[in-house]
Every structure is written in C-alpha cells, then in structure tokens.
N, C-alpha and C positions, 0 to 999 in steps of 0.2 A: 642956566643956573649952575653954580658950583655943586658938584655931586655931594660934597660934604653936607649941604643943607637940604638935599632932596627929601630925605625921609621926613624931617620935621614939617616941611611944606606939604608933602603928600598927606601926612596925617591931618594937618590942618584942613586941607581940601576935603577930605572925607568927613571930618568932624563937622565942618560947615554944611556939607551936603546932608548929613544925617539930621542936623537941626532943622533943615528944610524938608525933612522926610525922604530925601533922596537915598539915604543909606538904610532905611528901614525895610524889613521884609518879614512877613509872617512865617513863623516856623511851619505852619500847616502847608505852605507852598512846596515843602519838601516831600509831600506825599508821592507815592510811587506808581500809581496806576493811572491809565488814561484810556482814551478810546482807540488807541492804536492797536495794531495786531500783535500777537505774541511774537517774540524773537525766535528765529530759527536756530537750529543747532550751530554751535560755534565752529570756527575754522578748524579747531582741533578735534571736532567730532563729538564733544561732550554737550549734551542738551542742557539748556538752561530753562528754569521755570520762572514765571512772573513772581515778583515780590508781593507780599500780602498786605502791605499797609493800605490805609483807606484812600478814598478818592481825593483828588486835588481840590483845595478850597480856594476860590478866587480871591485875589487881593481886595482889601476893603477900600483901597484908594480908587478914585474915579479917573485920575490922570496918571499917565506913566511917569515914574520918577526920572529925573534928569540923570544922565551919566556923570560919573566922577572923572574929571580930567586932571591928571597929575601935572606938575610943573614941567616934567620931561616930555609931555605930549601923549603919554599913555592914557587910554580911555578905558575905564572899567564901568560896565553897565550894571545897575542893581538887579537883583533877582527878579525873575518873571514867574508867572504861574507855570507849573511843569506840564509838559505835553507828552514827553516820551516815557516809556516804561523803564523802571529799574528792574533788572533781571538777576536771578540768583545763579551762582555757578560754584563749582568745586574744582580743586586741584589737589594732587597728592604730592606731599613734600618728601624729601629724602629719608626722613625718619619714619615714613610709613603712614603718617597722619593724612586724613582727608580733611582739607581745610576749606572753609566756605567764604565766599565774598559776594558782593552785590555791585553790579556795574550799571552806571547811568551814562548813556551816550546821547548827546543832543540830537535832535532830528536832522540838523545840518551836516552831521558827521556820518559818513557811510562806512560800512564794513569793508575790509580790504586795506591794502597798504599803499594804494596809488593816489589817494586824494591829497588835498592840502594838509600839511602837517599841523597837528593841534596839540596843546598841552595835555598832560595827564596829572591829575591830583589823586594821591592816595590819602584818604580821609580816615583817621584812626579814632575810634570811639574811646570814651573814658572807661575806667575800671567798673565792672558790673554792667556795662552797657552792651550794645551790639551795633553792627554796621547800619542796620535799618533804623535803629533808634537815633544814631548820630545823623543820619540823613534827615530825619524829621526835625531834630533839634538845631541843626546847623543851617539848613536851607542851602547847602552847597549845590544841590541839583538845580535849583532855580538860577543860581549864579552861573552854573555850567551852561544852561540853555541860553542865557543872556550873552555869554562871552565865548561860546564855542570851545569848551574844553570837556574832557572826559573825567568822570569821577569814579574811583573804585573805593568801595566801603568794605574792607575785610573784617572778619570776625575774629576776636581773640579766642583763646582756649577757655572753655567753661568748666564748671563743676557740675555735680549732679550725675544721675545715672546715664543721661544722654549727653553729658558734656556740653550742655547749652545754657546753663545757668551761670550768672555772675562772671561773665567773660572778662579775662584780663590779658595783658601783654607782658612779655619778659623784656623789660627795659633796663635790666641790670639788677638793682636792689629792689625793684618793684615791678610786678605785683602778683600776689595770689598764686593760683594753680600754675600759671605760666612760668613763674620763677621756680616754684617747688619742683616742677617737672623738667626744668631746664630746657624749655621749648625754644627752638631756634626761629624766632619770629623774623629776624633779618633775612634768613634764607627764604621764608615764606613770602616776604614782600618782594624780594628779588625775582622769585618765580612768577609772582603776580604781575610785575612789570613786564617780564618776558612774555607772558601770555597776552597781555593787552597790546603790547607792541607788535606781536605776531598777527593780531586780528584786526587792528585799526591803524590809521596813519598817525601814529604818535611821534611828536618831535622829541627825540631823545635828549635834546638840550633843554627841554622844558618839562622835566619830570619833577614833581614836587610832593612834599608830604605835609599834612596838617594834622594836628591832634589836640585833644582835650584831656587834661589830667594824665592818667596812665597812658593814653594814646599819644600825648605830647612827649611823655618820657620815652616811649618807643621812637617817636620822630627824632628826638635828640640822638638816640642810639643809631638811627639810620644816618644821621649827619656824620657821626663818628666812624661808622663801619660800612656804609654804602654810598660814600661820596662819589664813587664812579658812576652812579646811576641817578642820584638825587641831587638836584642843583640847589635847592633851597627848602627850608622848612618854616612853617608858621605854627606856633603853639599858643595855647592859653592854659593857665593854671597848672603848670608843669614844672619839672626840674630835671637836671642831668643826674642820673643815678648810676654812672659808670665810674670805675676807679681810674680809668685813663681814656683819653679821647684823642686819637691821632688820625684825622681824616686824610684820605689819600690826595685830596685837593680841596681848595676853599669851598665852603658852603655858606650861603646867605641864611641869616636867621632873624626872624621876628618873634619875640616872646611878649605876650600880653598877660598881665597879672594884676589882680585886684589886691589892694592893701588890706581889704577886709576878708580875704580868703581864710576860712576856718578849716579847710581840708588839706591844702598844701600852703602853709603859712608863708607869707612873703619873706620872712626872716629865717625860714627853715624850721625843722623840728617836726614833732608829731602834732598834727592839727586836732583841736578838740572835737571836730566832726568827722575825722578820718576813720575809716574802718580797716585800713591796711595794716596799721601798727608800725608803719615805716617812719623813721625819723628822717624826713626829707632834707636834702641839701638846700641851702638858700638858693632860690630860683635865679638870682642874679649871677651865681657862680657858673651856671651853664652858659650864660651869655658871654661872660668874660673868658671862659675856657675856649669857646669857639672863636671869639675875637682874637685871642692870642694865636690859636691855630691858623687862623686866616691871615695873619700878618697885619692886623689892624693897628691903629694908634693905641698907645697905652691907656689913654684917657678919652672918654666919650664926650661928645658935645651934648649938653643938657639943656632942653628947652621945655617950656610950658605952653600948651596950646591956648592962645588968647580967646578962642571961641569956646573952650571948655577947660576951665582951670583944673578939673579933675585929672587931666592927662599930663603926665610928665614923661618926656621922651628922652631916652639916652641912646645916642647913635654913634657907632664906631664906623668911620669911613674916612678915607678910602682904604680898602683892604685888598688882599691878593686876588687877582683875576677879576677885578671890578666887582667884588662881592661887598656885602654890607651886613652889619649886625646891629640889631636895635632891640631895646627893652622898653616897653610901653607900660608904665605903672598907672593904674586907674584908682584914684582915691576912693576908698569905701566900698569898692566892688567886691562881690562874693566870688565863690567858686563856680557859680552857674555860667553857662555859655552866654556871653554878652550879646544883647540886642535882639534876642529871640524869646519872647515872653513865655512860650511853652516849656522852657527848660529849667525853671526854678522849682525848688522844693525845700522842705524843712532840712533835708540832709545837706544841700549845697548852698542854701541861702537864696534870697531874691535875685531876680535878673536885673543887672545894670542895663538900662535901656538907652543910654545916651552914647553908646558906641556899639557898632555891629562888628563883632569879631570876625565873622565869616567874610564880610566885605573888606574889612581892614586887612585880613590875612591874604585874600586873593589879590587885592591891590598891590601888596608888597611882593608876593610871589610872581605875579605877572611881569614885574619889572626886573626879575632876577634870574632869568634863564642863563645858561652858560654863554659866555661871550666868545 
C-alpha cells in the first residue's frame, strides 16, 4: 500500500476493530499491583517501592479481543489484564530536584541490557494529574504487557507543602507551578530515558512519548527539543505552546482532538472549563508546525472513516526520514481521555467511547520508530 494512505487505512482498521470490541479496554486493567514479588533495587542502586494503586480488575469480556492488523503488516494487540507490578522510583535532576516516576515492565522483559530490544513509552499525565492516575485512566500498562514494551509514568511538579498536589509540566506557555518555577522537564525526561536504557534492553530507535492535555503539551516540547531521543509522539487534547520549534531531526506526530473539547478548544483560546487561564494555540497549529519541520507536503490528505463518520483524519506524508504527521478530529468528543470510561468528569466532560486513544496512539507509535 502507498505510504501516503497508510494512516487513514490504519485508523479505519482500529475503528472497525473497536466497533467489534477489539479496541476496547477497561481503565481498571491499568491497576498496578499483582501477585508477583516486589522488584529488587535498580541497577543504579536506588531502591524502588511498589505503587499503591488497587488490584487488577479482570476484563468483563469472556473472549480475548482480536489483534489489530494494520495494512503494513504491523500487529497491535489490545490491552490485557495486568500481571506485573508498577514500581516507584526517583532520580535527581541537575537543578537539585528529586523527581519521581513509576515504571511498568512487562513480565517478558528482563532487567539488564542483553535481551531482545523493546520499545519505551514515556506516558505524560495531564495537568493536576499524576503518573499513577494516568496509568489507570489510559490503560497503557495493559497494552505494554500485550505488546512487550516498557512504560514510564513520570510525575510533574506539584503545588502544596509537599509539592505533590495539582502536578503540572513546563510545556512552554503552560502550565501552573512548572512554568512559574521554570522547571526543566525536558532534562528530566532525558535523564529518565537514560536511566531506563541503562537498566533494561531498550531499543533507542523506538523511544516514544504520549501525553494528555498538559502532558501532550510537554510531548510536543519533547518533539521540538529532544528529537535526538524521541522518535514519535502521540497526544490527545493538547497544543504546541512554544514560540519556536526546531527539532534536530524529523519526529512523527499523531494528535487526537475532540471538537467538543471545552478545556483546550479545538479552535484555540481559553476553554470555558479550563483552570490554567492559558489562551491555547489552535491545536492544528502544532501539527502543521511539525509537518513543516519534518519536510512534509504543504497540504494534508483529508479522509473520513466510513466505519465511524465522527473521525476526520488529516495526514501529512511522505515526510523526512519516513516520518508521518496526522491530526485525528473526533466530532463531539470532550477533553476526557477517549475509550476509557473511568476518565470522565464534570470538569473534562463525558468519555467518547467509540475510539480508544491509547490503542490508537500505540498503533501509530509502533509503526514510527527511527528508520
């Protein structure tokens, strides 16, 4: 199949599978404890403690969902019930801060650097959230166990006496304490990638970032400023909030956005439900900025998914180094992470259930490692 049409076809494949329940996953399957034994101290000598989220809830389906097979032959398996533990860890950044993160390593992946190389996903929570919260609301750990990749869930900088409340990221113009304190979150993520690569057999050509809202804003910043380490990003309900973006090499991008988002409006500006007070850039501007930086065509191919007319897909390809940039607009969808019923609330709106953002993003990222 011509690469120019792969994204639209892949989105269709996932959408059709979702309609048949193959793309669905319960957010509760992202829970972090299991019957396995606690993890030993890391290779760097720093002990980790088990995460504190509740026990895994088995899926309500009685048969295993079918895998999603893309037109290029890539197979992405839907999330499974989590068996491994997610563990807590810390590292110290050059500014003297002790930063926290949570690491989920599938049972098939062993510590050390001699085993088969596996991808690493850095999953970035939204503003006022946390790494463990995003693990629960995204279900990425269940996808990691189904598809053999490592997930790191770092924590943003928080407010309050202990610095653990209302955590945010410095994505440029947004958000909160991280911006006011001029926190270098790009350096934090770089050190986090270094740490995981030193302890596990990570494929350096398949390091990715995913993020929701403020986490997606940081993912955009990583694409602009950490392109030597991050091959592709996938975001939902986000925007590019930097004055300039000059990646050192092309980076693939998938941006999912609901037209009904009242926190980060699809046309930009201050959302009626937003608490940041930021007048966001139009989300499409981030995609077009990266498309230009990647050397993509000036105009995207625009398609509508015949299986789900809510989905309008703009795809820029071919781009430099065989990268791809895509914007998936979901008619009527809110700010809530899509496809995971536990993530909706009055602040972010109801969950759009006919698209699984986690599976859609991993499907895209898994096909866009460095060539």
